[in-house]
DSSP file (Angstrom, degrees, kcal/mol; ACC not computed):
  #  RESIDUE AA STRUCTURE BP1 BP2  ACC     N-H-->O    O-->H-N    N-H-->O    O-->H-N    TCO  KAPPA ALPHA  PHI   PSI    X-CA   Y-CA   Z-CA
    1    1 A M              0   0    0      0, 0.0     2,-0.3     0, 0.0    15,-0.0   0.000 360.0 360.0 360.0 133.0   -5.9  -75.0   35.1
    2    2 A R        -     0   0    0      1,-0.1     3,-0.0    14,-0.0     9,-0.0  -0.600 360.0-174.0 -82.6 135.6   -7.3  -71.8   36.4
    3    3 A A  S    S+     0   0    0     -2,-0.3     8,-2.7     2,-0.1     2,-0.3   0.655  73.2  55.8 -95.3 -22.0   -5.6  -70.1   39.3
    4    4 A L  B    S-A   10   0A   0      6,-0.3     6,-0.2     1,-0.1     2,-0.1  -0.842  78.0-130.7-114.3 148.8   -8.3  -67.4   39.7
    5    5 A D    >   -     0   0    0      4,-3.3     3,-1.9    -2,-0.3    -2,-0.1  -0.213  45.4 -83.4 -83.8-176.7  -12.1  -67.7   40.2
    6    6 A E  T 3  S+     0   0    0      1,-0.3    -1,-0.1     2,-0.1    -2,-0.0   0.698 130.4  52.6 -64.3 -19.5  -14.7  -65.9   38.1
    7    7 A R  T 3  S-     0   0    0      2,-0.1    -1,-0.3     3,-0.0     3,-0.1   0.406 121.3-104.7 -95.2   1.2  -14.4  -62.8   40.4
    8    8 A G  S <  S+     0   0    0     -3,-1.9     2,-0.2     1,-0.3    -2,-0.1   0.564  77.9 132.7  88.1   8.8  -10.6  -62.7   39.9
    9    9 A N        -     0   0    0      1,-0.1    -4,-3.3    -5,-0.0    -1,-0.3  -0.637  67.7 -95.2 -90.7 151.6   -9.8  -64.0   43.4
   10   10 A V  B     -A    4   0A   0     -6,-0.2    -6,-0.3    -2,-0.2    -1,-0.1  -0.447  45.2-117.7 -62.6 132.5   -7.2  -66.8   43.9
   11   11 A R        -     0   0    0     -8,-2.7    -1,-0.1    -2,-0.2     5,-0.0  -0.407  36.3 -91.9 -70.4 149.1   -8.9  -70.1   44.1
   12   12 A P    >>  -     0   0    0      0, 0.0     4,-1.8     0, 0.0     3,-0.7  -0.338  31.2-123.6 -60.0 142.0   -8.7  -72.1   47.4
   13   13 A L  H 3> S+     0   0    0      1,-0.3     4,-2.9     2,-0.2     5,-0.2   0.859 110.8  58.8 -56.0 -39.0   -5.7  -74.5   47.4
   14   14 A A  H 3> S+     0   0    0      1,-0.2     4,-2.3     2,-0.2    -1,-0.3   0.874 105.7  49.2 -60.7 -37.5   -8.1  -77.4   48.1
   15   15 A D  H <> S+     0   0    0     -3,-0.7     4,-2.3     2,-0.2    -1,-0.2   0.910 112.6  46.6 -67.8 -42.3  -10.0  -76.7   44.9
   16   16 A V  H  X S+     0   0    0     -4,-1.8     4,-2.5     2,-0.2    -2,-0.2   0.917 113.2  49.5 -65.5 -43.6   -6.8  -76.5   42.9
   17   17 A E  H  X S+     0   0    0     -4,-2.9     4,-2.6     2,-0.2     5,-0.2   0.918 110.2  51.0 -61.6 -44.3   -5.5  -79.7   44.5
   18   18 A N  H  X S+     0   0    0     -4,-2.3     4,-2.3    -5,-0.2    -2,-0.2   0.930 111.8  47.1 -58.3 -47.5   -8.8  -81.5   43.8
   19   19 A E  H  X S+     0   0    0     -4,-2.3     4,-2.4     1,-0.2    -1,-0.2   0.898 111.9  50.4 -63.4 -41.0   -8.7  -80.5   40.1
   20   20 A M  H  X S+     0   0    0     -4,-2.5     4,-2.6     2,-0.2    -2,-0.2   0.907 110.4  49.0 -65.4 -42.3   -5.0  -81.5   39.7
   21   21 A I  H  X S+     0   0    0     -4,-2.6     4,-2.5     2,-0.2     5,-0.2   0.934 112.6  47.9 -63.7 -45.3   -5.6  -85.0   41.2
   22   22 A R  H  X S+     0   0    0     -4,-2.3     4,-2.2    -5,-0.2    -2,-0.2   0.910 112.3  49.7 -61.1 -42.2   -8.6  -85.5   39.0
   23   23 A L  H  X S+     0   0    0     -4,-2.4     4,-3.1     1,-0.2    -2,-0.2   0.922 111.2  49.0 -62.2 -44.9   -6.6  -84.4   36.0
   24   24 A A  H  X S+     0   0    0     -4,-2.6     4,-2.8     2,-0.2     6,-0.2   0.899 109.5  51.8 -64.1 -41.2   -3.7  -86.7   36.9
   25   25 A I  H  <>S+     0   0    0     -4,-2.5     5,-2.7     1,-0.2     6,-0.3   0.922 114.7  43.1 -61.4 -43.4   -6.0  -89.7   37.3
   26   26 A E  H ><5S+     0   0    0     -4,-2.2     3,-1.3     3,-0.2    -2,-0.2   0.938 114.8  49.1 -66.3 -46.7   -7.6  -89.1   33.9
   27   27 A H  H 3<5S+     0   0    0     -4,-3.1    -2,-0.2     1,-0.3    -1,-0.2   0.887 116.7  40.8 -62.9 -40.9   -4.2  -88.4   32.2
   28   28 A Y  T ><5S-     0   0    0     -4,-2.8     3,-1.9    -5,-0.2    -1,-0.3   0.176 111.9-119.5 -96.6  17.9   -2.6  -91.5   33.6
   29   29 A K  T < 5 -     0   0    0     -3,-1.3    -3,-0.2     1,-0.3    35,-0.2   0.815  68.8 -54.5  51.8  40.6   -5.7  -93.6   33.1
   30   30 A G  T 3 <S+     0   0    0     -5,-2.7     2,-1.6    -6,-0.2    -1,-0.3   0.570  89.2 147.4  77.0   8.9   -6.2  -94.5   36.7
   31   31 A Q    X>  -     0   0    0     -3,-1.9     4,-2.5    -6,-0.3     3,-0.5  -0.618  29.0-170.0 -78.9  90.6   -2.7  -96.0   37.2
   32   32 A M  H 3> S+     0   0    0     -2,-1.6     4,-2.7     1,-0.3     5,-0.2   0.791  78.1  55.3 -61.3 -34.8   -2.6  -94.8   40.9
   33   33 A S  H 3> S+     0   0    0      2,-0.2     4,-2.3     1,-0.2    -1,-0.3   0.927 112.8  43.8 -62.5 -42.5    1.1  -95.6   41.4
   34   34 A E  H <> S+     0   0    0     -3,-0.5     4,-2.8     2,-0.2    -2,-0.2   0.897 112.1  53.1 -68.8 -40.6    2.0  -93.4   38.5
   35   35 A V  H  X S+     0   0    0     -4,-2.5     4,-2.0     2,-0.2    -2,-0.2   0.950 112.2  44.8 -57.8 -50.3   -0.5  -90.7   39.6
   36   36 A A  H  X>S+     0   0    0     -4,-2.7     5,-2.4     1,-0.2     4,-1.0   0.922 113.5  50.3 -61.4 -44.7    1.1  -90.6   43.0
   37   37 A R  H ><5S+     0   0    0     -4,-2.3     3,-0.6    -5,-0.2    -1,-0.2   0.926 112.4  46.2 -60.3 -46.2    4.6  -90.6   41.6
   38   38 A R  H 3<5S+     0   0    0     -4,-2.8    -1,-0.2     1,-0.2    -2,-0.2   0.808 113.0  49.6 -69.5 -29.7    3.9  -87.8   39.2
   39   39 A L  H 3<5S-     0   0    0     -4,-2.0    -1,-0.2    -5,-0.2    -2,-0.2   0.594 112.4-121.7 -82.8 -11.0    2.2  -85.7   41.9
   40   40 A G  T <<5S+     0   0    0     -4,-1.0     2,-0.3    -3,-0.6    -3,-0.2   0.817  73.7 112.1  75.6  31.1    5.1  -86.3   44.2
   41   41 A I  S   <S-     0   0    0     -5,-2.4    -1,-0.3    -6,-0.2    -2,-0.2  -0.889  70.9 -99.0-130.0 162.0    3.1  -87.9   46.9
   42   42 A G     >  -     0   0    0     -2,-0.3     4,-2.3     1,-0.1     5,-0.1  -0.396  32.6-115.5 -75.5 157.8    2.9  -91.4   48.4
   43   43 A R  H  > S+     0   0    0      1,-0.2     4,-2.8     2,-0.2     5,-0.2   0.890 116.9  54.0 -61.1 -39.6    0.1  -93.8   47.3
   44   44 A S  H  > S+     0   0    0      1,-0.2     4,-2.1     2,-0.2    -1,-0.2   0.885 108.7  49.6 -64.3 -36.2   -1.4  -93.8   50.8
   45   45 A T  H  > S+     0   0    0      2,-0.2     4,-2.5     1,-0.2    -1,-0.2   0.916 110.3  50.9 -65.5 -43.1   -1.5  -90.0   50.7
   46   46 A L  H  X S+     0   0    0     -4,-2.3     4,-2.5     1,-0.2    -2,-0.2   0.942 111.4  47.0 -59.6 -48.1   -3.2  -90.2   47.3
   47   47 A Y  H  X S+     0   0    0     -4,-2.8     4,-2.2     1,-0.2    -1,-0.2   0.872 111.3  51.8 -64.1 -36.3   -5.8  -92.6   48.6
   48   48 A R  H  X S+     0   0    0     -4,-2.1     4,-2.4    -5,-0.2    -1,-0.2   0.925 110.7  48.0 -64.3 -43.4   -6.4  -90.6   51.7
   49   49 A K  H  X S+     0   0    0     -4,-2.5     4,-2.0     2,-0.2    -2,-0.2   0.892 109.9  52.5 -64.8 -39.2   -7.0  -87.5   49.6
   50   50 A L  H  X>S+     0   0    0     -4,-2.5     5,-2.9     2,-0.2     4,-0.7   0.919 110.0  48.8 -61.3 -43.1   -9.4  -89.4   47.3
   51   51 A K  H ><5S+     0   0    0     -4,-2.2     3,-0.9     1,-0.2    -2,-0.2   0.923 110.5  50.4 -62.7 -44.4  -11.4  -90.5   50.3
   52   52 A E  H 3<5S+     0   0    0     -4,-2.4    -1,-0.2     1,-0.2    -2,-0.2   0.848 112.7  47.2 -61.6 -34.1  -11.5  -86.9   51.7
   53   53 A M  H 3<5S-     0   0    0     -4,-2.0    -1,-0.2    -5,-0.2    -2,-0.2   0.525 114.9-116.6 -86.0  -6.0  -12.7  -85.7   48.3
   54   54 A G  T <<5 +     0   0    0     -3,-0.9     2,-0.5    -4,-0.7    -3,-0.2   0.791  65.8 143.8  76.0  28.0  -15.3  -88.4   48.0
   55   55 A I      < -     0   0    0     -5,-2.9    -1,-0.3    -6,-0.2    -2,-0.1  -0.877  48.2-134.6-102.8 129.4  -13.7  -90.0   44.9
   56   56 A E    >>  -     0   0    0     -2,-0.5     3,-1.9     1,-0.1     4,-0.5  -0.697  13.9-136.0 -78.9 128.9  -13.7  -93.8   44.5
   57   57 A P  G >4 S+     0   0    0      0, 0.0     3,-0.6     0, 0.0     4,-0.4   0.810 102.9  60.6 -56.3 -30.5  -10.3  -95.0   43.5
   58   58 A E  G >> S+     0   0    0      1,-0.2     3,-0.9     2,-0.2     4,-0.9   0.699  84.7  79.6 -71.9 -18.1  -11.8  -97.3   40.9
   59   59 A E  G X4 S+     0   0    0     -3,-1.9     3,-0.8     1,-0.3     4,-0.4   0.909  93.7  47.4 -55.9 -43.9  -13.4  -94.4   39.0
   60   60 A G  G << S+     0   0    0     -3,-0.6     4,-0.4    -4,-0.5    -1,-0.3   0.680 110.1  53.9 -72.3 -17.5  -10.2  -93.5   37.3
   61   61 A R  G <> S+     0   0    0     -3,-0.9     4,-2.6    -4,-0.4     5,-0.2   0.581  80.9  89.8 -92.6 -11.4   -9.6  -97.1   36.3
   62   62 A S  H <X S+     0   0    0     -4,-0.9     4,-1.5    -3,-0.8    -1,-0.2   0.876  88.8  47.0 -60.0 -41.5  -12.9  -97.8   34.6
   63   63 A D  H  > S+     0   0    0     -4,-0.4     4,-0.8     1,-0.2    -1,-0.2   0.911 113.9  48.4 -65.3 -42.0  -11.7  -96.7   31.1
   64   64 A R  H >4 S+     0   0    0     -4,-0.4     3,-0.6     1,-0.2    -2,-0.2   0.887 110.9  50.3 -65.7 -39.3   -8.5  -98.7   31.4
   65   65 A M  H 3< S+     0   0    0     -4,-2.6    -1,-0.2     1,-0.2    -2,-0.2   0.809 104.1  59.1 -70.8 -29.2  -10.3 -101.9   32.6
   66   66 A A  H 3<        0   0    0     -4,-1.5    -1,-0.2     1,-0.3    -2,-0.2   0.724 360.0 360.0 -72.1 -20.8  -12.8 -101.7   29.7
   67   67 A S    <<        0   0    0     -4,-0.8    -1,-0.3    -3,-0.6    -2,-0.2   0.479 360.0 360.0 -75.7 360.0  -10.0 -101.9   27.1
């Protein structure tokens, strides 16, 4: 994960957080309880952040459900 942008400036925290949440959802195959636990946040906080970022919670689960 990059800490600096293409100009060498520190990336905004919101961008880094967004990338980390997306990475965790992918890594834990959409298991939201596990994602929240590994990120050290509550599930309700995770769902609120997903809503703020415009991510549907079911997006991360689609691969798992297809298996």
